[in-house]
N, C-alpha and C positions, 0 to 999 in steps of 0.2 A: 720757140721755147715750147717743151711738151706742157700740157695740162693735166697735171696730176690731180685726181680725183680723191677727194677725202670726204669721209663721212662726218659730218657735223650736226651734232644734235646740241641745241641750247641746255645748258646745265647738264650735259651728258658725263657720262663717266667711260674713260678711255684707258686703253693699254698701250705702252709706246716701248720701243726698242730704240736707243740711239747709241750710235758706234763711233769710235775714233777711227780717223781715216787709215791710221796704221794700225792694224789690229795685233801687233806684236809688243805694242806700248803698254805701259802701266800708269799713264798720267792721272787717270780717274781716281785711282787709289793712293798713289804718290802725292796728289794734290787734293786729298778729300775734303779739307777745311776750306780751300778756294772753290771747290764746287758747292759746297754746303751753304757759302755765303752767296755764291751767285743764285742759288736757288731762294734763299731767304729774302734777298733784296727783291728779287723778281715776285715772288709771292705777296710782298708789301705794297709792291705796284700794280700787280694784276692778281689778286686772290686765287687761289685753287686749294683743294683738300688734297692731300696726299695720303691715299688708301694705302698704298704697297709701294715700296721702292729697295732696289738693290743695285748697288754699285759694284761691278767688276773691274779689274785692270783696264780692259779696253772697251767696254760697254755697259750699257746699264739699261734696266727694266724697271717700268712704274707704272701705277695705275693712279690716275687722277680723277678727280670730280669736279667739274667746273661749275661756278655759281649759276643761279638760274637766269635764263636770259643771254647766256654768254657760251659761246662755242669757238672762242680763238684760242687754240692752244697753240698753233703755229707761232704766234708771236712771243708767247711765253718762252717757247723752245729757243727761239732767236735769240731773246734777252738772256737767257740762261748761259747759252752756247758763247755769246760775245763777251759776257762778263768773266765768265771763266777763261777764255782764250786771253784777256785784256792783263789779265793777272799772271800768267806763266811767261818764263822766257820763250823769245822768239830764237829757237834753236833749230827747228824743223826745216827739213829740205821743202822746197816749193816748187810746184811746176810753174812753167812760164804762164801759163794760163792764170793760176791762183795770184803770181806774183802782178800781173798786169791788172787784176782785179782789185787787187789790195787785199787780197783774202790770205789768212794763215791756212795751214795745212794741218789742221788738228781735229776736226770733226768731218765725217762724211755730211754731204750736202744736206742730204735728206734724212728722214727717220720714218719707221714704220710705225703707223697707228692702227688700232683696232676698237671699233666702236663696242662697249660692252652691252650686250642684250639682254641679258637674265641673270638672276641670282646664281644661278649654275656657272655660266659664263664667267661671273665676277669672282666667285669663289675660286675657280680653276686658274685665272690669271693671278690672283694673289698668291695661289699656291706655286706657280711657276716662278714667280718674282723669288719666293723663300727658297725654292729649290734649286735654283739656277747656280749657286756657287758648287752644290754637289754636283750638278750636271756636267760642269767644266772640270771637276776633278780639283777643285780648290780647298776643299776641306772634306773630312768623312762625316761630320755632322753639320746640320744646317746651323746649329746655335755656335758653331765656331766661325762663322763668318762675320766680321764685325760690322760690315758695311751695308747693314739690311733692316727693314723695317719688323723683320722677324722678332727682333728683341723687344720692340714695343708691343707686339701680338702677346709675347710671352707675359711681359708685365701686367697688362690688362686682363690677364686669363683667357684670352680666345685660342692659344695654342699652348701644349705643354713644351718644354724645353726640349723634350727629346722627339719632338715632331718629326715626322718622316724616318726616323731611325736611319738605317743603311738601304732601306725599301725605296724606290722610285714612286712616288705617286703617279696615278693613270691620268696625265694630263695631255689632252690633244689642242694645245695651245702654244703659244710663245714664239720665239724665233724659228725662222726656217732653217733647216740643216742643209 
């Protein structure tokens, strides 16, 4: 089994990309309430702060800050993924390997994480989350995507509703193309 090296910082802030196995599906937005509930229950059991989050049809990006002395983001993701999968119908095709392991074929097994290293890095990853629906051509304005922490930033006066307009911010971060 490969030894995946993860940068673990107690009480750290991290950017994540989490993908569905079938990138053409829309399960995350179709079942957004189930995803929100999975996150809510997990946060009650294993607290973390959500700094930013965007849910797209087939993947999501978020920035979390863990409590002081805690660096266990992997088990939080495991809990969220399991809770979500347990609530949706089992209609997906599964490989023999996944069937033998009793796994559903909803999520990619791994996720991508990046440890935030500076205020500039933090701001860039927050912006990346909010910009992502425009990057993927889902909306013409960031404010038009309903499944984003962008709306919280607007409510709190941290960003204007017309943020980013139609011009892509200069972001040297996020998912790999």
